[in-house]
VORO-671559 format. One line per field, with one value per residue (C-alpha): y, z, x; residue number from 1. Coordinates in Angstrom, 2 decimals. Each point is the difference from the previous one (the first is absolute). Layout:
north = [Y,...]
up = [Z,...]
east = [X,...]
pos = [NUM,...]
END
This chain:
north = [119.26,1.86,0.92,3.54,0.78,-1.17,3.44,1.21,-2.99,0.27,3.67,-0.55,0.68,-3.10,-2.08,1.97,-2.53,-2.86,0.88,-3.14,-2.16,2.78,0.04,-3.76,0.65,2.57,-2.39,-2.46,2.45,1.72,3.22,1.46,2.97,1.95,1.83,3.37,-1.02,-0.72,-3.27,-2.11,-2.31,-2.50,-2.70,0.27,-0.47,2.37,2.72,-0.45,0.25,3.16,1.66,-0.44,0.96,3.48,0.28,0.30,3.54,1.14,3.46,0.41,2.84,-2.61,-1.45,0.43,1.83,2.09,0.86,3.17,1.06,-0.42,3.73,1.06,-1.00,-0.81,-1.71,-3.77,-1.34,-2.44,-2.96,1.34,0.71,-2.07,-0.15,1.95,2.57,-2.68,-1.29,3.48,0.97,-3.38,0.02,3.47,-1.02,-3.24,1.84,1.14,-3.23,-3.00,-1.57,0.87,3.62,-0.42,-3.73,0.33,2.13,-2.91,-2.37,2.91,0.26,-3.47,1.09,3.00,-2.09,-2.54,2.76,1.44,-3.47,-0.67,3.39,-0.71,-3.44,1.51,2.17,-3.18,-0.83,-0.39,-0.15,-3.10,1.05,1.75,1.16,-1.25,2.66,3.16,-0.99,-1.60,-0.58,3.61,2.01,-2.07,0.65,3.56,0.77,-1.68,1.77,3.33,-0.51,-0.96,2.91,2.55,0.62,1.12,-2.84,2.56,0.82,-3.60,0.89,2.35,-2.47,-2.89,1.86,0.69,-3.60,-1.37,2.18,-1.03,-3.72,0.42,1.58,-3.20,-2.04,-1.33,-0.71,2.09,2.23,2.38,2.65,-1.68,3.26,0.76,-2.03,0.76,3.73,-0.17,-2.04,2.59,2.76,-2.02,-0.75,3.69,1.01,-2.63,0.93,3.67,-0.96,-2.23,2.56,2.61,-2.43,-0.70,3.74,0.27,-2.92,1.73,2.79,-2.24,-3.55,-3.06,-3.73,-0.76,-0.60,3.38,1.68,-2.21,0.74,3.75,0.25,-1.83,-2.52,-3.16,-2.07,0.90,-1.57,1.30,3.65,-0.40,-1.88,3.39,0.80,0.20,3.22,1.55,-1.47,-3.44,0.18,0.52,-2.88,-2.38,0.84,-0.45,-3.41,-1.11,1.25,-1.81,-3.19,-0.02,-0.79,-1.04,-3.35,-0.83,0.48,-2.69,-2.30,0.02,-0.23,-2.76,-1.76,-0.02,-1.02,-2.89,-1.20,0.11,-2.12,-2.48,-0.55,-2.84,2.23,2.81,-2.32,-1.13,3.58,0.81,-2.90,0.70,3.78,-0.48,-1.28,3.40,1.32,-3.03,0.40,3.64,-1.08,-2.58,2.64,2.21,-2.88,-1.26,3.32,2.77,3.57,1.14,-2.25,1.46,2.53,1.85,2.58,-1.82,0.78,-1.71,2.33,-2.35,-2.84,-3.00,-3.61,-1.85,-3.55,0.36,3.25,3.24,2.90,3.22,2.95,2.46,-2.40,-0.08,-3.05,-1.30,-2.49,-2.06,-0.60,-1.85,-2.39,-0.72,-0.72,-2.77,-1.52,-3.81,-0.13,2.05,-0.84,-3.50,-0.08,3.79,0.41,-1.38,2.41,-1.50,2.24,-2.47,0.26,0.50,1.51,3.77,1.12,1.43,3.14,1.60,2.87,-0.09,-0.74,1.70,3.64,1.05,-2.53,1.49,2.77,-0.47,-3.81,-0.23,2.34,-1.76,-3.37,1.25,1.66,-3.07,-2.43,1.99,0.88,-3.53,-1.64,2.38,-0.02,-3.78,-0.33,2.45,-1.44,-2.68,-2.19,2.64,-0.23,1.79,1.98,-0.23,-2.23,1.23,3.47,3.17,0.78,3.24,1.15,-0.23,-3.19,1.08,0.52,-2.80,-0.50,0.20,3.47,-1.27,-3.23,-0.40,-2.59,-1.06,-1.04,-2.40]
up = [98.38,-3.28,-1.05,-0.88,3.71,1.07,0.33,2.11,2.30,0.11,0.98,2.52,3.42,1.34,-2.01,0.88,2.53,-2.53,-3.68,-1.16,-0.72,-2.32,-1.73,-0.56,-1.57,-2.31,-1.08,-1.19,-2.71,-0.38,-1.30,1.35,-1.47,2.73,0.03,-0.29,-3.11,1.75,-0.42,2.70,-0.68,2.66,-1.24,0.42,-3.61,-1.37,2.50,-0.64,-3.75,0.33,2.29,-2.77,-2.86,-1.46,-1.06,3.67,1.37,3.60,-0.86,1.16,-2.49,-2.78,1.12,-2.06,2.97,1.42,3.66,0.59,2.86,-1.97,-0.56,3.57,1.67,-1.00,-3.30,0.25,1.54,-2.07,1.36,-1.99,-3.25,-2.96,-1.67,-1.05,2.64,2.68,-0.78,0.15,3.34,1.63,-1.14,1.44,3.33,0.10,-0.37,3.62,1.30,-1.27,-2.47,-2.02,1.15,3.74,0.60,3.77,0.78,1.15,1.33,1.96,1.85,1.57,3.32,0.34,-0.76,2.58,2.59,-0.73,0.32,3.30,1.36,-0.89,1.60,3.05,0.50,0.46,3.33,2.69,-2.49,-0.01,-3.23,-3.10,-3.23,-2.68,-2.42,2.10,2.26,-2.55,-3.66,-0.66,1.81,-1.44,-3.76,0.64,1.91,-2.66,-3.01,1.82,0.59,-3.63,-1.47,2.61,1.38,3.66,1.97,2.17,-3.06,-0.10,1.21,-2.98,-2.68,1.69,-0.54,-3.62,-0.47,1.29,-2.48,-2.90,0.77,0.25,-3.45,-1.63,1.57,-3.02,2.05,-1.38,2.49,0.04,-1.57,-2.07,-0.25,3.75,0.90,-3.20,0.50,3.61,-1.14,-2.66,2.60,2.39,-2.72,-0.84,3.65,0.60,-3.24,0.97,3.40,-1.51,-2.70,2.67,1.81,-3.24,-0.56,3.49,-0.81,-3.21,2.11,2.85,-1.33,2.16,-0.60,-0.90,-3.14,-0.02,-0.07,-2.91,-1.88,0.59,-0.81,-3.29,1.21,0.45,0.97,-2.95,-3.43,-3.49,0.17,-3.42,1.76,1.23,3.43,1.76,-0.35,3.17,-0.90,-0.66,3.35,1.62,-1.76,0.46,3.66,0.76,-1.65,1.90,3.35,-0.39,-1.61,2.31,3.05,-0.88,-1.57,2.53,2.87,-1.57,-0.76,3.62,1.51,-2.34,0.76,3.76,-0.41,-2.28,2.34,3.04,-1.96,-0.75,3.34,-1.29,-2.71,2.52,2.24,-2.98,-0.97,3.57,-0.04,-3.53,-0.58,-3.19,-1.59,0.35,-3.51,-1.51,2.43,-1.06,-3.66,0.93,1.90,-3.09,-1.91,2.70,1.41,-2.34,1.30,-3.42,-0.99,-3.39,-2.64,-0.83,-2.38,-3.22,-3.40,-3.41,-2.77,-2.57,0.02,1.55,0.42,3.27,0.50,-2.93,1.33,-1.94,2.32,-1.90,-0.29,2.87,2.31,3.68,0.54,3.52,0.67,3.16,1.08,3.16,-2.06,-2.33,3.04,1.04,-3.48,0.29,-3.64,1.04,3.67,1.43,3.03,-0.23,3.05,2.30,1.65,-0.46,1.03,-1.57,-3.44,-2.65,-2.74,0.53,-3.38,1.68,-0.91,3.43,-1.50,-3.37,-3.11,-3.14,-0.36,2.90,2.50,3.48,0.15,3.74,0.11,1.34,2.90,0.82,0.05,2.32,2.41,0.15,0.53,2.88,1.55,-0.04,1.23,2.94,0.95,0.03,2.17,2.47,0.13,2.68,-0.38,-2.00,-0.44,-2.45,1.79,-3.02,-3.06,-2.51,1.07,-1.25,-3.53,-1.80,-2.33,-3.13,-2.08,-1.96,2.89,2.11,3.56,3.62,1.35,3.47,1.08,3.76,1.48,3.62,0.95,2.70]
east = [82.56,0.38,3.52,-1.13,-0.49,3.45,1.54,-2.89,0.46,3.80,-0.15,-2.81,1.51,-1.75,2.50,3.11,1.27,-0.07,-0.40,1.81,-3.09,-1.18,3.38,-0.35,-3.40,1.58,2.76,-2.63,-1.07,3.43,-1.56,-3.25,-1.84,-1.76,-3.31,1.76,1.97,3.29,1.90,1.63,2.94,1.00,2.41,3.76,1.07,-2.65,0.95,3.72,-0.52,-2.10,2.55,2.58,-2.34,0.78,-3.65,-1.01,0.18,0.43,-1.31,-3.60,-0.45,0.04,-3.32,-3.12,-1.53,2.87,0.43,-2.03,2.32,3.25,0.50,-0.80,3.23,3.57,0.80,0.49,3.20,2.05,-1.99,-2.97,1.86,1.14,3.40,1.95,-1.02,-0.33,3.49,1.51,-1.53,0.54,3.63,0.60,-1.54,1.98,3.31,-0.25,-1.55,1.91,2.43,1.93,0.39,-0.63,0.53,0.42,-3.06,-2.18,2.66,1.41,-3.33,0.32,1.48,-2.31,-3.10,1.14,0.44,-3.46,-1.54,1.77,-1.08,-3.62,0.13,1.69,-3.08,-2.09,1.61,-2.64,-2.86,-2.18,-1.70,1.35,-1.57,2.38,-1.26,0.07,2.91,2.31,-0.94,-1.03,2.72,2.86,-0.42,-1.19,3.19,2.15,-1.56,0.15,3.71,0.59,-1.95,1.01,-3.49,-0.24,-1.58,-1.82,-2.14,-1.28,-3.54,-0.39,0.98,-1.80,-3.27,0.95,1.09,-3.31,-1.88,2.23,-0.38,-3.78,0.11,1.27,-2.79,-1.93,-3.12,-2.85,-1.79,-2.92,2.24,2.73,1.96,0.12,3.09,1.93,-0.57,1.19,2.99,0.86,-0.13,2.17,2.59,0.17,0.42,2.67,1.73,0.18,1.38,2.69,0.77,0.69,2.29,1.86,0.54,1.49,2.32,1.06,1.50,1.16,0.47,0.51,0.39,-3.60,-2.04,-1.76,3.42,1.04,-3.23,0.21,3.68,-0.36,2.59,-2.01,2.98,2.19,-0.17,-0.55,-1.09,-1.63,-2.80,-1.18,-1.33,-3.32,-1.95,-1.50,-3.40,1.54,1.78,-3.39,-1.74,2.93,0.48,-3.70,0.09,3.11,-1.28,-3.33,1.29,3.02,-2.10,-3.57,0.88,2.72,-2.46,-2.18,2.93,1.19,-3.48,-1.18,3.27,-0.52,-3.65,0.98,2.76,-2.28,-2.47,2.80,1.75,2.16,1.45,0.44,2.02,2.07,0.86,0.92,2.44,1.26,-0.02,2.02,-3.24,-1.68,0.87,-1.75,-2.89,-0.49,-0.17,-2.62,-1.97,0.08,-1.59,-2.36,-1.30,1.20,-0.38,-1.29,-2.88,-0.87,0.97,-3.23,1.47,0.87,-1.51,0.40,1.21,-1.55,-2.50,1.75,-1.00,0.57,-1.25,-2.39,-1.48,0.45,0.76,-0.75,2.32,-0.44,-1.86,1.04,2.21,0.58,2.79,-0.48,3.60,-1.00,-2.10,2.92,2.18,-2.39,-0.31,0.44,1.13,3.04,0.68,-0.41,-2.30,-0.43,-2.25,2.71,2.41,3.46,2.95,2.43,-1.59,2.69,-2.17,0.01,-1.35,-3.08,-1.94,0.37,1.99,-1.73,2.06,1.21,1.02,-2.22,1.35,0.28,2.62,0.57,0.12,3.59,-0.82,-3.29,1.74,2.73,-2.44,-2.25,2.87,1.47,-3.36,-1.42,3.20,0.32,-3.68,-0.44,3.09,-1.53,-3.52,-0.40,-3.09,-1.90,-3.76,-2.27,-2.69,-2.32,0.19,-0.85,1.11,-1.71,1.21,0.68,-2.74,2.11,-0.31,3.10,2.42,-1.42,1.18,-1.18,-0.76,0.88,1.65,-0.21,2.36,0.28,3.51,1.11]
pos = [1,2,3,4,5,6,7,8,9,10,11,12,13,14,15,16,17,18,19,20,21,22,23,24,25,26,27,28,29,30,31,32,33,34,35,36,37,38,39,40,41,42,43,44,45,46,47,48,49,50,51,52,53,54,55,56,57,58,59,60,61,62,63,64,65,66,67,68,69,70,71,72,73,74,75,76,77,78,79,80,81,82,83,84,85,86,87,88,89,90,91,92,93,94,95,96,97,98,99,100,101,102,103,104,105,106,107,108,109,110,111,112,113,114,115,116,117,118,119,120,121,122,123,124,125,126,127,128,129,130,131,132,133,134,135,136,137,138,139,140,141,142,143,144,145,146,147,148,149,150,151,152,153,154,155,156,157,158,159,160,161,162,163,164,165,166,167,168,169,170,171,172,173,174,175,176,177,178,179,180,181,182,183,184,185,186,187,188,189,190,191,192,193,194,195,196,197,198,199,200,201,202,203,204,205,206,207,208,209,210,211,212,213,214,215,216,217,218,219,220,221,222,223,224,225,226,227,228,229,230,231,232,233,234,235,236,237,238,239,240,241,242,243,244,245,246,247,248,249,250,251,252,253,254,255,256,257,258,259,260,261,262,263,264,265,266,267,268,269,270,271,272,273,274,275,276,277,278,279,280,281,282,283,284,285,286,287,288,289,290,291,292,293,294,295,296,297,298,299,300,301,302,303,304,305,306,307,308,309,310,311,312,313,314,315,316,317,318,319,320,321,322,323,324,325,326,327,328,329,330,331,332,333,334,335,336,337,338,339,340,341,342,343,344,345,346,347,348,349,350,351,352,353,354,355,356,357,358,359,360,361,362,363,364,365,366,367,368,369,370,371,372,373,374,375,376,377,378,379,380,381,382,383,384,385,386,387,388,389,390,391,392,393,394,395,396,397,398,399,400,401,402,403,404,405,406]
END
């Protein structure tokens, strides 16, 4: 088929369960201009170079045709900004999340994450069938990010509805009304931002040991006060980003992990016998079945040439991370799942200045969750393979994963 229809085929829900043959088709041409004027890039080295290229913007407002809904909700979070503003906001957020100012924030969660995982698994007793998504992979990261931010877990139904709308808004699949999902996403971001902003104001008066308190108090873990502090609006945008990103991708990582292991029973048995291999297995899962399949929001700030193709300034640029992770010019035998693989320079968490902010937390959650769950499961069997997938081609993962145990 023609390369200019690749994006349409990749985002077609009919191909959600297995987009990898289409990624292989993309790698043959390296760069593919689409019918709508966007450009796809699918090889590892090209994607890696572009992720480190200062001429590539993450700000959708830099596109030739700007986002019509951009002014309807909150301003972009730092994930959708360029340096120096991206660097400033990310640095302020990181001060309350990780090294050097709060080096023990994530490591200190190990025991609590383990307890949450064991409690969830304990609820499986007597059940012959579980849904890995609804019963395990979703409640775990939601509980963890709520604890970190200081969000009441009883409000989860409210922000789950907002989260679903926001994720639908980044779906690049064109519909009958291309503004419908982005507008709903903008409204959901605004509603969630107001909710989190109100919580932050309460923490300002009555602080506790959570990230919203650190944001609101202007003490993001200590450090150089000359770096400034987050404004109330920046607290809203940053908190929305962390709440969404803090669970959506981890749900996919855990669910894709269990699905992959059940499809590879020999490797599942090996990991049961050698749990110390799990950190390497999680890295391989991030390469083999990454929770974020593509970055659809990049824009060249000048005409650039990639593989002999000139991509014009302002054109939508879509980087297929999952395709790069299966590039045979970078990874030997890339379509084989190998939890002992030593090469962990994958694109599962992106690369460059926008590499995943929450990667250390996602790794820890996945390692604990997968180790504990595979020890519990006794002769597990997939009820449906392939399982039903989420609609999103960006955050790709099963919507349900039913497993019979015993």
